[in-house]
C-alpha positions as CSV (number, residue, x, y, z in Angstrom):
1,X,141.0,172.7,74.9
2,X,143.8,170.1,75.2
3,X,147.0,169.6,73.3
4,X,149.7,166.9,73.0
5,X,153.1,166.8,71.3
6,X,154.2,164.0,69.1
7,X,157.4,163.1,67.4
8,X,156.9,161.8,63.9
9,X,158.3,158.3,64.0
10,X,157.5,157.3,60.4
11,X,160.7,157.8,58.4
12,X,158.7,159.3,55.4
13,X,156.9,161.7,57.7
14,X,153.2,162.6,57.1
15,X,152.8,162.2,53.4
16,X,149.6,161.9,51.3
17,X,148.5,158.4,52.6
18,X,148.7,159.1,56.3
19,X,147.4,162.7,55.9
20,X,144.3,161.3,54.1
21,X,143.8,158.7,56.9
22,X,144.2,161.5,59.5
23,X,141.6,163.7,57.8
24,X,139.2,160.8,57.7
25,X,139.8,160.0,61.4
26,X,139.3,163.6,62.5
27,X,136.0,164.0,60.6
28,X,134.3,161.6,62.9
29,X,134.6,164.2,65.8
30,X,132.8,167.5,66.3
31,X,135.8,169.1,68.1
32,X,138.0,171.4,66.1
33,X,141.4,169.7,65.6
34,X,144.5,171.5,64.6
35,X,148.2,170.6,64.0
36,X,151.1,172.9,64.9
37,X,154.7,172.7,63.6
38,X,157.0,175.5,64.6
39,X,155.1,178.7,64.5
40,X,152.5,177.5,61.9
41,X,149.0,176.0,62.9
42,X,146.6,174.4,60.4
43,X,143.2,172.7,60.9
44,X,143.2,169.1,60.1
45,X,140.2,169.2,57.9
46,X,142.1,169.1,54.6
47,X,144.8,167.0,53.1
48,X,146.5,170.2,51.7
49,X,146.6,171.8,55.1
50,X,148.4,168.9,56.6
51,X,150.8,168.5,53.7
52,X,151.6,172.2,53.9
53,X,153.4,171.7,57.3
54,X,155.8,169.3,55.6
55,X,156.2,167.2,58.7
56,X,159.1,164.8,58.3
57,X,160.4,161.9,60.4
58,X,161.8,163.3,63.6
59,X,159.8,166.5,63.5
60,X,157.8,167.4,66.6
61,X,154.2,168.5,66.0
62,X,151.5,169.5,68.4
63,X,147.9,168.4,68.1
64,X,145.3,170.8,69.6
65,X,141.7,169.6,70.2
66,X,138.9,171.9,71.3
67,X,135.2,170.9,71.6
68,X,132.7,168.7,73.3
69,X,134.3,165.3,72.2
70,X,138.0,166.5,72.6
71,X,139.0,163.7,74.9
72,X,137.8,160.9,72.5
73,X,139.3,162.7,69.6
74,X,142.7,163.0,71.3
75,X,142.6,159.3,72.2
76,X,141.9,158.3,68.6
77,X,144.7,160.6,67.3
78,X,147.0,159.2,69.9
79,X,146.4,155.7,68.6
80,X,147.0,157.0,65.1
81,X,150.4,158.5,65.9
82,X,151.6,155.6,68.1
83,X,150.3,152.6,66.1
84,X,149.0,153.4,62.7
85,X,151.3,156.1,61.3
86,X,154.3,153.8,61.0
87,X,152.4,151.3,58.9
88,X,151.0,153.8,56.2
């Protein structure tokens, strides 16, 4: 299991469009991928799960990846948060 913290750099936070893109991205991997904000943790397999965290710009979230392809999954998620999120 590996985890990494991210600060949401998109001013609008994680709304429907980036949440949908994140669900599509994570479905490519076998690993279980979760997102944590504060004390609440949800699996990133559902748009509603992600939106329920209400992650806004400036919030810190933690991505937790556990499974056989966890390194590849975290690399893809890292690219998403650093490059793609601000354009969605």
